C-alpha positions as CSV (number, residue, x, y, z in Angstrom):
1,X,22.5,14.8,-25.9
2,X,24.9,12.0,-25.5
3,X,24.3,10.5,-22.0
4,X,27.5,9.4,-20.3
5,X,28.0,6.1,-18.6
6,X,25.9,3.2,-17.6
7,X,25.9,0.9,-14.5
8,X,29.5,0.1,-13.2
9,X,31.4,2.5,-15.7
10,X,32.5,4.8,-13.0
11,X,34.5,2.0,-11.3
12,X,37.1,3.2,-13.8
13,X,36.4,6.9,-13.6
14,X,39.9,8.1,-14.3
15,X,40.0,6.0,-17.7
16,X,36.5,7.1,-18.5
17,X,37.0,10.8,-18.2
18,X,40.5,10.8,-19.9
19,X,38.8,9.3,-23.0
20,X,35.9,11.7,-22.8
21,X,38.2,14.6,-22.6
22,X,39.9,13.3,-25.7
23,X,36.5,12.9,-27.5
24,X,35.4,16.4,-26.8
25,X,38.7,17.8,-27.8
26,X,38.9,16.2,-31.2
27,X,35.2,16.8,-31.9
28,X,35.6,20.5,-31.3
29,X,38.9,20.7,-33.1
30,X,36.9,19.6,-36.2
31,X,34.7,22.7,-35.7
32,X,31.4,21.5,-37.1
33,X,30.0,20.5,-33.6
34,X,30.5,22.2,-30.2
35,X,30.8,19.5,-27.6
36,X,30.9,20.2,-23.9
37,X,30.3,18.7,-20.4
38,X,26.6,19.6,-19.8
39,X,23.9,19.5,-17.2
40,X,20.1,18.7,-17.6
41,X,19.5,22.5,-17.2
42,X,21.9,23.6,-19.8
43,X,20.5,21.0,-22.3
44,X,16.9,22.2,-21.5
45,X,17.7,25.9,-22.0
46,X,19.4,25.0,-25.3
47,X,16.3,23.2,-26.4
48,X,14.0,26.0,-25.4
49,X,16.2,28.5,-27.4
50,X,15.5,26.5,-30.5
51,X,12.0,27.8,-30.4
52,X,10.6,24.8,-31.9
53,X,7.2,22.9,-31.5
54,X,7.3,19.7,-29.6
55,X,5.2,16.6,-29.6
56,X,3.0,15.9,-26.6
57,X,3.3,12.5,-25.1
58,X,0.6,11.5,-22.4
59,X,1.2,7.8,-21.9
60,X,4.5,6.1,-20.8
61,X,7.0,3.7,-22.3
62,X,6.0,0.6,-20.5
63,X,6.8,-2.3,-21.1
64,X,10.5,-1.8,-21.8
65,X,12.6,-4.4,-23.6
66,X,16.1,-4.3,-24.8
67,X,15.9,-7.5,-26.8
68,X,13.1,-9.7,-28.4
69,X,13.0,-12.1,-25.5
70,X,14.0,-9.5,-22.7
71,X,11.1,-7.6,-21.4
72,X,12.0,-5.9,-18.2
73,X,8.5,-6.8,-16.5
74,X,9.7,-9.3,-14.0
75,X,11.1,-6.6,-11.6
76,X,7.4,-5.4,-11.2
77,X,7.1,-8.4,-8.8
78,X,10.6,-9.3,-7.8
79,X,11.2,-9.6,-4.0
80,X,7.6,-9.2,-3.0
81,X,8.4,-9.3,0.7
82,X,10.7,-6.3,0.5
83,X,8.1,-4.4,-1.7
84,X,5.5,-5.1,1.0
85,X,7.8,-4.0,3.7
86,X,8.5,-0.7,2.0
87,X,5.0,0.0,1.5
88,X,4.0,-0.8,5.1
89,X,6.8,1.2,6.6
90,X,6.0,4.2,4.3
91,X,2.5,4.3,5.8
92,X,3.7,3.9,9.2
93,X,6.3,6.7,8.6
94,X,3.6,9.1,7.6
95,X,1.6,8.4,10.7
96,X,4.6,8.8,12.9
97,X,5.5,12.1,11.6
98,X,1.9,13.5,12.3
99,X,2.3,12.1,16.0
100,X,5.7,13.7,16.0
101,X,4.0,17.1,15.2
102,X,1.3,16.6,18.0
103,X,4.1,15.8,20.5
104,X,6.6,18.3,19.3
105,X,9.8,17.3,17.6
106,X,12.8,16.4,19.7
107,X,16.1,16.5,17.7
108,X,18.0,14.5,20.5
109,X,15.2,12.1,21.5
110,X,13.5,9.4,19.3
111,X,12.4,10.9,16.0
112,X,11.5,9.8,12.4
113,X,14.8,10.8,10.7
114,X,16.3,7.3,10.6
115,X,13.2,5.7,9.2
116,X,13.0,8.6,6.6
117,X,16.6,8.0,5.5
118,X,16.2,4.3,5.2
119,X,13.0,4.6,3.2
120,X,14.5,7.2,1.0
121,X,17.4,4.8,0.3
122,X,14.9,2.0,-0.6
123,X,13.6,4.1,-3.5
124,X,16.8,3.5,-5.4
125,X,16.1,1.9,-8.7
126,X,17.9,-1.4,-7.5
127,X,16.1,-1.5,-4.1
128,X,12.3,-1.6,-4.0
129,X,12.5,-2.7,-7.5
130,X,13.9,-6.1,-6.3
131,X,16.9,-6.0,-8.7
132,X,19.7,-6.1,-6.0
133,X,21.7,-9.1,-4.6
134,X,20.4,-10.9,-1.6
135,X,22.8,-9.4,1.0
136,X,22.0,-5.9,-0.4
137,X,18.3,-6.5,-0.1
138,X,18.9,-7.7,3.5
139,X,20.8,-4.4,4.3
140,X,18.0,-2.3,3.0
141,X,15.5,-4.2,5.3
142,X,17.8,-4.0,8.2
143,X,18.1,-0.2,7.8
144,X,14.3,0.2,7.6
145,X,13.9,-2.1,10.7
146,X,16.4,0.1,12.6
147,X,14.6,3.3,11.7
148,X,11.2,1.5,12.5
149,X,12.5,0.9,16.1
150,X,13.3,4.5,16.8
151,X,10.0,5.6,15.2
152,X,8.1,2.9,17.4
153,X,9.5,4.7,20.4
154,X,8.4,8.0,19.2
155,X,4.9,6.8,18.5
156,X,4.6,5.2,22.0
157,X,5.6,8.2,23.8
158,X,3.5,10.4,21.7
159,X,0.3,8.3,22.1
160,X,0.9,8.1,25.8
161,X,1.3,11.9,26.1
162,X,-2.0,12.5,24.1
163,X,-3.8,9.9,26.1
164,X,-2.7,11.1,29.4
165,X,-3.7,14.7,28.6
166,X,-7.3,13.5,28.0
167,X,-7.5,11.0,30.8
168,X,-10.1,11.7,33.5
169,X,-8.4,12.8,36.8
170,X,-10.1,9.9,38.5
171,X,-7.8,7.4,36.6
172,X,-5.1,6.8,39.1
173,X,-2.3,5.6,37.0
174,X,-1.0,7.4,34.0
175,X,-0.2,5.4,30.8
176,X,3.7,5.0,30.6
177,X,4.0,3.4,27.3
178,X,2.3,1.5,24.4
179,X,3.6,-1.6,22.8
180,X,3.1,-2.1,19.0
181,X,3.1,-5.3,17.0
182,X,5.2,-5.2,13.9
183,X,4.8,-9.0,13.4
184,X,0.9,-8.8,13.4
185,X,0.9,-9.7,9.8
186,X,2.1,-13.2,10.9
187,X,-0.5,-13.3,13.9
188,X,2.1,-12.5,16.5
189,X,1.1,-9.8,19.2
190,X,2.4,-10.5,22.6
191,X,0.4,-7.6,24.3
192,X,-2.9,-8.9,23.0
193,X,-2.1,-12.6,23.6
194,X,-1.0,-12.1,27.3
195,X,-2.9,-9.3,28.8
196,X,-6.2,-11.2,29.4
197,X,-4.3,-14.3,30.8
198,X,-3.2,-12.4,33.8
199,X,-6.5,-10.7,34.6
200,X,-5.6,-7.4,33.1
201,X,-7.6,-5.3,30.6
202,X,-6.1,-4.6,27.3
203,X,-6.3,-1.0,26.1
204,X,-6.2,-0.5,22.3
205,X,-5.6,2.9,20.8
206,X,-6.4,3.0,17.2
207,X,-4.8,5.8,15.3
208,X,-6.2,7.1,12.0
209,X,-3.6,9.1,9.9
210,X,-6.1,10.0,7.2
211,X,-8.1,13.3,7.4
212,X,-11.4,11.8,7.2
213,X,-13.4,9.5,9.6
214,X,-13.0,5.7,9.2
215,X,-15.2,2.9,10.0
216,X,-13.1,-0.4,9.7
217,X,-12.8,-3.7,11.3
218,X,-9.5,-4.6,13.1
219,X,-8.2,-8.1,13.8
220,X,-5.9,-9.1,16.8
221,X,-4.7,-12.3,17.9
222,X,-6.1,-13.5,21.4
223,X,-5.4,-16.7,23.3
224,X,-8.8,-17.1,24.9
225,X,-12.4,-17.2,23.9
226,X,-13.4,-15.3,27.0
227,X,-13.4,-11.7,25.7
228,X,-15.6,-8.7,25.9
229,X,-14.9,-5.4,23.9
230,X,-15.9,-1.9,24.9
231,X,-15.5,1.5,23.1
232,X,-14.5,4.7,24.5
233,X,-17.8,5.4,26.2
234,X,-17.9,2.0,27.9
235,X,-20.5,0.7,25.4
236,X,-20.3,-3.0,24.4
237,X,-18.9,-3.5,20.9
238,X,-20.0,-6.6,18.9
239,X,-17.0,-8.8,18.2
240,X,-16.2,-12.2,16.6
241,X,-13.6,-14.8,17.2
242,X,-12.2,-16.6,14.2
243,X,-10.2,-19.9,14.6
244,X,-6.7,-19.7,13.1
245,X,-6.1,-21.6,9.9
246,X,-3.4,-24.3,9.9
247,X,-1.3,-22.2,7.4
248,X,-1.5,-19.1,9.7
249,X,-0.4,-21.2,12.6
250,X,2.5,-22.8,10.8
251,X,3.7,-19.3,9.4
252,X,3.5,-17.9,12.9
253,X,5.6,-20.6,14.4
254,X,8.1,-20.5,11.6
255,X,8.6,-16.9,11.1
256,X,8.4,-15.7,14.8
257,X,11.3,-17.9,15.4
258,X,13.1,-16.5,12.3
259,X,12.7,-13.1,13.5
260,X,12.9,-13.2,17.4
261,X,15.1,-16.3,17.7
262,X,12.4,-18.2,19.8
263,X,9.3,-19.9,19.0
264,X,6.2,-18.2,20.4
265,X,5.1,-19.6,23.9
266,X,1.6,-21.2,23.9
267,X,-0.8,-21.9,21.2
268,X,-2.9,-19.1,19.7
269,X,-6.5,-19.9,19.3
270,X,-8.3,-17.0,17.7
271,X,-8.4,-13.8,15.8
272,X,-10.5,-11.3,17.6
273,X,-12.4,-9.0,15.0
274,X,-14.5,-6.0,16.0
275,X,-15.5,-2.7,14.1
276,X,-13.9,0.6,15.1
277,X,-14.9,4.1,14.4
278,X,-11.9,6.7,14.4
279,X,-11.9,10.4,14.0
280,X,-9.8,12.2,11.2
281,X,-6.1,12.5,12.2
282,X,-6.9,11.1,15.6
283,X,-7.6,8.0,17.7
284,X,-10.3,6.1,19.4
285,X,-9.7,3.8,22.4
286,X,-11.2,0.3,22.9
287,X,-10.9,-2.0,25.9
288,X,-10.7,-5.7,25.6
289,X,-11.4,-7.7,28.9
290,X,-12.9,-10.8,30.4
291,X,-16.6,-10.4,30.7
292,X,-18.0,-9.8,34.0
293,X,-21.6,-11.0,33.1
294,X,-22.7,-14.0,31.2
295,X,-23.8,-13.3,27.6
296,X,-21.3,-10.6,27.3
297,X,-18.8,-12.4,25.3
298,X,-17.4,-12.3,21.7
299,X,-19.3,-14.7,19.1
300,X,-17.3,-17.5,18.0
301,X,-17.6,-18.2,14.2
302,X,-19.6,-21.0,12.9
303,X,-17.7,-23.3,10.7
304,X,-18.9,-25.1,7.6
305,X,-17.0,-27.7,5.7
306,X,-17.9,-28.9,2.2
307,X,-17.6,-32.6,1.6
308,X,-18.2,-32.2,-2.1
309,X,-21.4,-34.3,-2.1
310,X,-23.9,-31.6,-3.1
311,X,-24.2,-29.4,-6.2
312,X,-25.9,-26.5,-4.4
313,X,-24.3,-23.0,-4.3
314,X,-22.8,-21.9,-1.0
315,X,-23.7,-18.1,-0.1
316,X,-21.0,-16.2,1.6
317,X,-21.5,-12.8,3.1
318,X,-23.8,-11.0,5.6
319,X,-24.3,-7.5,4.1
320,X,-25.0,-6.1,0.5
321,X,-22.1,-8.2,-1.0
322,X,-22.5,-12.0,-1.4
323,X,-20.0,-14.3,-3.0
324,X,-21.4,-17.7,-4.3
325,X,-19.2,-20.8,-4.3
326,X,-20.0,-24.2,-5.9
327,X,-20.3,-26.6,-3.1
328,X,-19.0,-29.6,-4.9
329,X,-15.7,-28.1,-6.0
330,X,-15.4,-25.2,-3.7
331,X,-14.8,-22.7,-6.5
332,X,-15.9,-18.9,-6.7
333,X,-18.7,-18.6,-9.3
334,X,-20.7,-15.4,-8.7
335,X,-20.4,-11.9,-7.3
336,X,-23.7,-10.3,-6.2
337,X,-24.2,-6.8,-4.7
338,X,-27.7,-6.3,-3.7
339,X,-27.4,-2.5,-3.2
340,X,-26.2,-1.5,-6.7
341,X,-27.8,-4.5,-8.5
342,X,-24.6,-5.9,-9.8
343,X,-24.5,-9.6,-10.4
344,X,-21.6,-11.1,-12.3
345,X,-20.0,-14.4,-13.0
346,X,-16.4,-14.5,-11.6
347,X,-13.9,-17.3,-11.2
348,X,-10.5,-17.3,-9.6
349,X,-7.6,-19.5,-10.4
350,X,-3.9,-19.9,-9.6
351,X,-1.1,-21.0,-11.9
352,X,2.5,-20.5,-12.6
353,X,4.8,-19.7,-15.5
354,X,8.0,-21.7,-15.6
355,X,10.9,-19.4,-15.8
356,X,12.9,-19.7,-19.0
357,X,16.3,-21.1,-18.6
358,X,17.6,-19.9,-22.0
359,X,18.3,-22.2,-25.0
360,X,20.6,-22.6,-28.0
361,X,18.6,-19.9,-30.1
362,X,18.7,-17.4,-27.3
363,X,20.4,-17.7,-24.0
364,X,18.1,-15.0,-22.3
365,X,16.8,-16.5,-19.0
366,X,14.0,-15.1,-16.7
367,X,15.5,-13.3,-13.9
368,X,15.3,-10.5,-11.4
369,X,14.6,-7.9,-14.3
370,X,13.5,-10.0,-17.1
371,X,10.2,-11.9,-17.3
372,X,10.6,-14.8,-19.9
373,X,7.9,-17.5,-19.3
374,X,8.5,-20.9,-20.8
375,X,4.8,-22.2,-20.6
376,X,2.0,-21.8,-18.1
377,X,0.8,-24.5,-15.6
378,X,-2.4,-24.5,-13.7
379,X,-2.0,-25.0,-9.8
380,X,-4.7,-27.5,-9.0
381,X,-4.9,-29.7,-5.9
382,X,-4.4,-33.4,-6.3
383,X,-7.8,-33.9,-4.5
384,X,-10.7,-31.6,-3.9
385,X,-9.3,-28.3,-2.4
386,X,-9.8,-27.8,1.3
387,X,-12.8,-25.6,1.6
388,X,-14.0,-24.1,4.8
389,X,-16.4,-21.5,5.5
390,X,-16.4,-19.4,8.8
391,X,-19.6,-17.3,9.4
392,X,-20.3,-14.6,12.1
393,X,-21.8,-11.2,12.7
394,X,-18.8,-9.1,11.5
395,X,-17.4,-11.0,8.6
396,X,-17.4,-14.3,6.8
397,X,-14.2,-16.2,5.7
398,X,-13.6,-18.8,3.0
399,X,-10.4,-20.9,3.8
400,X,-9.0,-22.7,0.8
401,X,-5.8,-24.8,0.6
402,X,-4.8,-25.5,-3.1
403,X,-1.7,-27.4,-2.5
404,X,1.0,-27.6,0.1
405,X,2.4,-24.1,-0.9
406,X,-0.7,-22.1,-2.2
407,X,-3.6,-21.2,0.1
408,X,-5.9,-18.2,0.6
409,X,-8.6,-16.7,2.8
410,X,-11.4,-14.6,1.2
411,X,-13.0,-12.3,3.6
412,X,-16.3,-10.5,3.2
413,X,-17.1,-8.0,5.9
414,X,-20.8,-7.1,6.6
415,X,-20.3,-3.5,6.2
416,X,-18.1,-3.4,3.2
417,X,-18.8,-3.9,-0.4
418,X,-15.6,-5.4,-1.6
419,X,-13.8,-8.8,-0.9
420,X,-10.4,-9.1,0.6
421,X,-8.3,-12.0,-0.6
422,X,-5.3,-12.9,1.7
423,X,-3.0,-15.3,-0.2
424,X,-0.1,-17.3,1.1
425,X,2.4,-18.5,-1.3
426,X,5.6,-20.6,-0.5
427,X,7.9,-22.0,-0.3
428,X,7.9,-22.3,-4.0
429,X,9.1,-25.9,-4.9
430,X,12.2,-25.8,-7.3
431,X,13.4,-29.5,-6.7
432,X,12.3,-30.2,-10.2
433,X,14.9,-27.7,-11.5
434,X,12.3,-25.3,-12.8
435,X,12.0,-21.7,-11.5
436,X,8.3,-20.6,-11.1
437,X,6.4,-17.3,-11.4
438,X,3.1,-17.5,-9.5
439,X,0.0,-15.7,-10.7
440,X,-3.7,-15.4,-9.8
441,X,-6.4,-14.8,-12.4
442,X,-9.9,-13.4,-11.9
443,X,-12.1,-14.3,-14.9
444,X,-15.4,-12.8,-15.8
445,X,-17.8,-12.6,-18.8
446,X,-17.1,-9.0,-19.4
447,X,-16.2,-7.9,-23.0
448,X,-13.3,-5.6,-22.2
449,X,-12.2,-5.3,-25.8
450,X,-8.4,-5.7,-25.2
451,X,-8.5,-2.7,-22.9
452,X,-7.5,-2.5,-19.1
453,X,-6.2,0.3,-16.9
454,X,-3.3,0.4,-14.5
455,X,-2.2,3.2,-12.3
456,X,0.9,5.4,-12.7
457,X,2.7,5.5,-9.2
458,X,-0.8,5.3,-7.6
459,X,-2.1,8.7,-9.3
460,X,-3.6,8.6,-12.6
461,X,-4.7,5.6,-14.4
462,X,-3.2,4.8,-17.8
463,X,-5.3,3.2,-20.5
464,X,-3.5,0.0,-21.7
465,X,-4.5,-2.0,-25.0
466,X,-3.2,-5.5,-25.5
467,X,-0.5,-5.6,-28.2
468,X,-1.0,-1.9,-29.2
469,X,0.4,1.6,-28.9
470,X,-1.1,4.8,-29.9
471,X,2.1,6.5,-31.1
472,X,4.1,3.8,-32.8
473,X,3.7,0.4,-34.5
474,X,4.3,-2.3,-31.9
475,X,5.9,-5.5,-32.5
476,X,5.3,-7.9,-29.4
477,X,7.8,-10.7,-29.3
478,X,6.6,-12.1,-25.9
479,X,2.8,-12.3,-25.8
480,X,2.7,-12.5,-21.9
481,X,5.6,-10.6,-20.8
482,X,5.2,-8.0,-23.5
483,X,1.8,-6.9,-22.1
484,X,2.7,-6.8,-18.4
485,X,2.6,-3.5,-16.6
486,X,3.5,-2.2,-13.0
487,X,0.5,-2.3,-10.7
488,X,1.2,-0.1,-7.7
489,X,-2.4,0.8,-6.6
490,X,-4.8,-1.1,-8.7
491,X,-5.9,-2.5,-12.1
492,X,-9.4,-2.5,-13.6
493,X,-11.3,-3.3,-16.8
494,X,-14.7,-2.3,-18.0
495,X,-17.4,-3.1,-20.6
496,X,-20.7,-1.2,-21.4
497,X,-22.2,-2.2,-18.1
498,X,-19.7,-2.9,-15.4
499,X,-16.2,-2.4,-14.2
500,X,-14.0,-4.8,-12.3
501,X,-11.3,-3.5,-10.0
502,X,-8.6,-5.2,-8.0
503,X,-6.5,-3.2,-5.7
504,X,-3.0,-4.4,-4.2
505,X,-1.2,-4.0,-1.0
506,X,2.3,-3.7,-2.7
507,X,3.6,-3.2,-6.3
508,X,3.2,-6.2,-8.5
509,X,3.1,-6.9,-12.2
510,X,-0.2,-7.3,-13.9
511,X,-2.2,-7.5,-17.2
512,X,-5.4,-8.5,-18.9
513,X,-4.2,-11.2,-21.5
514,X,-7.7,-12.4,-22.2
515,X,-10.8,-10.2,-22.4
516,X,-12.7,-10.2,-19.1
517,X,-9.8,-11.5,-17.2
518,X,-7.2,-9.7,-14.7
519,X,-4.0,-11.4,-13.9
520,X,-1.4,-10.6,-11.3
521,X,2.0,-12.0,-10.4
522,X,2.3,-12.5,-6.8
523,X,5.6,-14.3,-6.2
524,X,8.8,-15.4,-8.2
525,X,11.6,-17.9,-7.4
526,X,14.0,-18.5,-10.3
527,X,17.1,-20.6,-11.0
528,X,19.0,-18.6,-13.5
529,X,20.5,-15.1,-13.7
530,X,19.2,-12.9,-16.5
531,X,22.5,-11.2,-17.2
532,X,21.5,-7.6,-16.4
533,X,24.1,-6.9,-13.8
534,X,22.8,-8.5,-10.8
535,X,25.0,-11.5,-11.1
536,X,22.9,-13.6,-8.9
537,X,19.8,-15.7,-9.2
538,X,16.6,-14.5,-7.7
539,X,16.1,-17.3,-5.3
540,X,15.0,-16.0,-1.9
541,X,15.3,-18.3,1.1
542,X,14.7,-18.1,4.8
543,X,17.1,-19.9,7.1
544,X,16.3,-21.1,10.6
545,X,18.6,-23.2,12.7
546,X,20.6,-24.1,9.6
547,X,17.5,-25.3,7.7
548,X,17.0,-23.1,4.6
549,X,13.8,-23.1,2.5
550,X,12.1,-20.7,-0.1
551,X,10.5,-17.5,1.1
552,X,6.8,-17.7,1.9
553,X,4.7,-14.5,0.9
554,X,1.6,-13.4,2.5
555,X,-0.2,-10.5,0.9
556,X,-3.7,-9.0,0.2
557,X,-5.7,-8.2,-2.9
558,X,-9.1,-6.2,-2.8
559,X,-11.7,-6.7,-5.5
560,X,-15.0,-5.1,-6.4
561,X,-17.5,-4.9,-9.3
562,X,-19.4,-1.7,-9.9
563,X,-21.6,-0.2,-12.5
564,X,-19.6,1.4,-15.3
565,X,-18.0,4.7,-14.2
566,X,-18.8,4.2,-10.4
567,X,-15.7,2.3,-9.4
568,X,-13.4,5.3,-8.9
569,X,-14.9,6.3,-5.6
570,X,-14.1,3.0,-4.2
571,X,-10.6,2.8,-5.8
572,X,-9.6,6.2,-4.6
573,X,-11.0,5.9,-1.0
574,X,-9.9,2.3,-0.2
575,X,-6.7,2.9,-2.1
576,X,-5.8,5.8,0.3
577,X,-6.8,3.6,3.3
578,X,-4.5,0.9,2.1
579,X,-1.6,3.5,1.8
580,X,-2.4,4.6,5.4
581,X,-3.6,1.8,7.6
582,X,-4.8,2.3,11.0
583,X,-2.0,2.2,13.6
584,X,-2.6,0.0,16.7
585,X,-1.0,0.5,20.0
586,X,-1.5,-1.6,23.1
587,X,-1.2,-1.3,26.9
588,X,-2.1,-3.4,29.9
589,X,-4.2,-1.7,32.7
590,X,-5.7,-2.9,35.9
591,X,-9.5,-3.4,35.1
592,X,-10.6,-1.2,38.0
593,X,-8.5,1.6,36.9
594,X,-10.1,1.9,33.5
595,X,-13.3,0.3,33.1
596,X,-15.4,2.8,35.2
597,X,-14.3,5.8,33.4
598,X,-14.8,7.2,29.8
599,X,-11.8,6.5,27.6
600,X,-10.3,9.2,25.5
601,X,-10.8,10.0,21.9
602,X,-8.8,12.6,20.0
603,X,-8.7,14.3,16.8
604,X,-5.9,16.7,15.6
605,X,-8.3,18.8,13.7
606,X,-11.6,20.6,14.4
607,X,-13.9,17.8,15.5
608,X,-16.7,19.0,13.2
609,X,-14.4,19.1,10.1
610,X,-12.9,16.5,7.8
611,X,-11.2,16.9,4.5
612,X,-13.4,16.6,1.2
613,X,-13.7,13.1,0.1
614,X,-11.7,13.7,-3.0
615,X,-8.7,15.1,-1.0
616,X,-5.9,13.5,1.1
617,X,-3.4,14.9,3.6
618,X,-0.2,13.4,2.3
619,X,2.3,15.0,4.7
620,X,2.2,16.7,8.2
621,X,5.6,17.2,9.4
622,X,7.0,19.2,12.2
623,X,10.1,21.3,11.1
624,X,10.5,22.9,14.5
625,X,10.4,26.8,15.4
626,X,6.7,26.8,14.8
627,X,6.9,25.6,11.2
628,X,5.1,22.6,9.7
629,X,5.3,21.0,6.2
630,X,1.9,20.4,4.9
631,X,1.2,18.4,1.5
632,X,-2.3,18.2,0.2
633,X,-3.4,16.1,-2.8
634,X,-6.5,15.9,-4.9
635,X,-7.2,12.1,-5.6
636,X,-9.2,12.3,-8.7
637,X,-8.4,12.8,-12.5
638,X,-10.4,15.2,-14.6
639,X,-13.6,13.4,-15.6
640,X,-12.8,10.4,-13.5
641,X,-16.0,10.7,-11.3
642,X,-18.9,13.0,-11.9
643,X,-19.1,13.9,-8.2
644,X,-15.3,14.2,-7.1
645,X,-13.6,15.3,-10.1
646,X,-14.1,18.9,-9.1
647,X,-12.1,21.6,-7.4
648,X,-11.8,20.9,-3.7
649,X,-11.2,23.3,-0.9
650,X,-9.4,22.7,2.4
651,X,-9.8,25.2,5.3
652,X,-6.3,25.5,7.0
653,X,-7.9,27.2,10.1
654,X,-9.8,24.1,10.8
655,X,-6.9,21.8,10.0
656,X,-5.1,23.6,12.9
657,X,-7.9,24.8,15.2
658,X,-5.6,25.5,18.4
659,X,-2.9,27.3,16.6
660,X,-2.7,30.7,15.1
661,X,-1.4,30.7,11.6
662,X,1.0,33.7,10.9
663,X,2.2,32.7,7.4
664,X,1.6,30.2,4.6
665,X,4.2,29.8,1.9
666,X,3.6,27.6,-1.1
667,X,6.6,25.5,-2.1
668,X,7.5,23.2,-5.0
669,X,6.4,19.6,-4.5
670,X,9.6,18.6,-2.9
671,X,9.6,21.7,-0.7
672,X,13.1,22.9,-1.6
673,X,12.2,26.2,-3.3
674,X,9.3,28.7,-3.2
675,X,6.7,28.2,-5.9
676,X,6.7,31.8,-6.7
677,X,10.3,31.9,-7.4
678,X,10.0,28.8,-9.4
679,X,7.1,30.1,-11.4
680,X,9.4,33.1,-12.5
681,X,11.7,30.7,-14.2
682,X,9.1,28.5,-15.8
683,X,9.5,27.8,-19.5
684,X,6.3,27.7,-21.6
685,X,6.8,25.2,-24.5
686,X,5.4,25.2,-27.9
687,X,3.4,22.1,-28.4
688,X,2.5,20.5,-31.8
689,X,-1.1,21.2,-32.7
690,X,-1.2,24.4,-30.4
691,X,-2.8,24.8,-26.9
692,X,-6.5,25.6,-26.7
693,X,-7.9,27.2,-23.6
694,X,-9.8,23.9,-22.7
695,X,-6.5,21.8,-22.7
696,X,-4.6,24.1,-20.3
697,X,-4.0,22.4,-16.9
698,X,-6.2,23.8,-14.2
699,X,-4.5,24.8,-11.0
700,X,-5.9,25.9,-7.7
701,X,-5.6,29.7,-7.0
702,X,-3.3,31.5,-4.5
703,X,-4.0,31.1,-0.7
704,X,-5.7,34.2,0.6
705,X,-3.8,35.1,3.9
706,X,-7.0,35.9,5.7
707,X,-9.3,33.1,4.6
708,X,-6.4,30.4,4.4
709,X,-8.4,28.2,2.1
710,X,-6.4,26.0,-0.2
711,X,-8.1,25.2,-3.7
712,X,-7.1,21.8,-5.3
713,X,-7.8,21.0,-8.8
714,X,-8.2,17.4,-10.0
715,X,-4.8,15.5,-9.7
716,X,-3.1,18.6,-8.1
717,X,-0.6,18.2,-5.2
718,X,0.2,21.4,-3.3
719,X,3.0,21.8,-0.8
720,X,3.2,24.4,1.9
721,X,5.2,25.6,4.9
722,X,2.8,26.8,7.5
723,X,4.2,29.1,10.2
724,X,2.5,29.4,13.5
725,X,2.5,32.4,16.0
726,X,4.3,31.0,19.1
727,X,2.7,33.7,21.3
728,X,-0.9,33.1,20.2
729,X,-3.1,30.1,20.7
730,X,-6.9,29.9,20.0
731,X,-8.8,29.7,23.3
732,X,-9.5,26.3,24.7
733,X,-13.3,26.8,23.9
734,X,-12.3,26.9,20.3
735,X,-10.0,24.0,20.4
736,X,-12.2,21.3,19.1
737,X,-10.4,18.4,20.4
738,X,-12.8,15.5,21.0
739,X,-12.9,14.1,24.6
């Protein structure tokens, strides 16, 4: 195979093809080789016809380099804001498709098509990768934003329809629309900030797009301390108020103005945090109002500030998980989980690599594609780091300001056994003429033996060994960049006793360059082009009223330490919850209209059923005419977990309790051809070393048309078109919708 062309070649297509025609003509005139314009399928058929044995490769080719100092590992992190936006909108899109199914698809009304198109476009290798020019990145984001606006209308109308169907007849006014808060990440949510101020109740519908029940804590901004939370049955829910940090307030003011054109009205005082319980593929309703009785009010977090005068440890965390900090330096020192008896020494630090500008020996610079560091520099505050602890019944927070452009909040929830790190980085200063690539490191005493694991597109984890490949002799010219890998879901390392895992909220680059240490790159701002076709430096800025400064990034990491071989359950479950976050929608209602009546809850599946813990519903999409696209995935690898790396069963009748299934057709993964037809054309390749029965890939069996149970083997994804009988529905008594 001679692959034709590279980037930009077909700008001169006429010249290109004339020369290729000549090349083919003269090669064939010689007669020893037959050259032809081909396709991947023609090439594959020719290789299969050769009847040879082929080597089996089970890992990948990362990291890639086209030059000793040009490792293409910078783009794993480039444009982290766009990466985060694509991830967030992908989760929103899946939830919106589910609600579109429950409401019924409307081709002419608001639907999910525009968002689907924009997200598909963003999968281009110069889009979410961050290797496009600035104006192109802005165009991708704009398209996604336009698609979101239409999907937002769909979600609001679908939730209103579902809520009104379930409201008591005593409730006088139906809900006409829900507001959502796309700027909640910068603590801006007008409905939650204004509702209580005018004597109204705020009704929050919390939608769960996963097919298992979720117990989580949600946080919303409120402008008053006089708040009282009730669940769908009218029962009081314990809640906690957390004062906004200075960084959160400044980001809110700056970026709300950047997005909306005007600064937010009034000062925001608190985050309101409270636990929610949400059924699978369904919603629960919560009401936030001013308390009618004294004592019924949210708890304000107690604040503790270290003055650095004591050497004692500060313990943070109310539940099984405790983090210990040194009081005099405000540094994380230990991780303690009383349930699984894990105690470990852990430290966290920030630093940056200076981006190489190229030199006389090699002009290669660090840029959008290439990561070429020129030294590492710790980020330390000029004085003792600002260190504040907020304590309360729901969660504890540790606020730290390292310098004017790096800060973080560490959260430990009472009911969770992982820590949440919310980092804020930017604007990265470049006044010194040096581009910077900012990283955080978690250091432990684990003996990881050069080995760590990173995910492959959020699915299986691939074993990485520093400076080593199993199937060729590796020469690493760049010790840091040459050991960086893409991290889409998470990264972990282990020794004989424990394993340390970090999950991410967007794709980043990461590594373990020292035994017992995990490193993740969080943000990049560079001053030179790396000469790989972008023709523009990676220097993202935000301009407000003609004043431009570097882009600020806010993101989250999630970390946990388990006993060896016990971390997979957390990585897979929480990883899925990060991909599909809870969707919040808000509406104002007169207090008297709502508070005396039970609020609705809803589950789109049989209320006594949820998917097995090792299985996820990836896609539920209405195709009209009684047809739905259903995609199910097994979340575990073979041997990954002793309990969950087993075949799972999904009962379709209980997934669709109020519909009569008339036909189930299994499709290819992309749903563009039937699996049965595809199997007929499947090629069976000869593999070097031969196949044993044990090494054959296990697959779930055919779906019995009567039992309608789908089998999923480890790591299997199966895609179906499910047809419903439009004339038959299951009687209401069997329709297990929670009320």
